N, C-alpha and C positions, 0 to 999 in steps of 0.2 A: 504494500500500500504506500502510495506517495503522500507525504505530508510535508508541511513547511513549519519549521521550528526556528525562530530567530532569523527569519528571512532566508534560510537555507533549505533547499529541498532534500528530503531523506526518503529512501525506499525502505520501509520497515516491514518486517513480518513478525508474527507472533513467535514463531520458532527462533528467529534472530534475537528478539528481545529476551526470551527465556535463556538462550545461550549466553548472551552478554551479561545477564544478571546472575548466572550460575557462579556460586562461590563468593558472592558479594554479601557481606554482612550488613543488614539494614541499620541505618542510623535511627535514633529516636524520632518518632513521628510527632511533629508539633503543629502540622497544618494538613494540607491536602495530601492524600496518599493513594497508592495503588497496590493491589494484591497481585503478586507475581509468584506463581507456584503456591507455596504455602506460607509465604512471607509477605509482610506488609512494609513497603518502602515509601519514604517521602518522595513526592513526584520530582522534586528538584534533584535528588540523588539519581533517580532513574534517568532523567533528562541529561544530566551531566555524563553518565556512563554511555548511553546510547548515541549521543551526538558528539561527544568528546569536546563539548563547549563549556565555557565557564558558566556557572549557575546564574550569574548576573545578566547573561546575554539573552535569556529566554524567560517566558513567564510560566508559571505552573499551569495556567489554563491551556497553553499550547500543548504541553505534555499530557495533561488530562484528556484533552480531545483526541490526541493520537492514540493513547492507551485504550480509551473507550472504544474507538473505532476498530482496534485490533481485537477487542473482546475481553480485555482485562477489567476487573472490578475496581472502580475508583471510589474513593471516600472523600467527603467534604472536609470533615474535621476529625481529629483523633477522638477515640472513645473517651468520654468525660469521666474523670474520677469522681467518686462521691463527694459532695460538698463537705468541707471541713468546718466544724462549728468551733468558734472561739470559746475557750473555757474561762470561767471567772478564776481569780486567784485561789478562791476556796476550793473550787472543783479541781484545779490543777494540783494543789497540794494534796487533796483527798485522793486523787487518782494515783499519785506517786506513792501514797501510804496505803492504798487499797481500802480506804474507808467507804462509808455508805454514800457520801455525796457523789462518788463516781457513778453510782447506779441510778441517780435521779436524772430525769429529763424534763 
């Protein structure tokens, strides 16, 4: 499939992307991502590897469009962690000591 990333044309195939990403350890996902094989990669990391361009030269949207057209699953945002509730000083001290205030909500 022919696509344009950072104004340069690329002929990409699903098999070619899989081969390029083989053995590459995914970086932590902080934004848009794509699932390749059984791993989830940041789209900027994938774009850098498949195009051999600097990450600043292309947008994540260009890579997302190309990966989606090739049949890869793309994700908008990383899976959210559960919200963290700030504890009061009493709750913090009680939690450290294992007291009953740690069990109150």
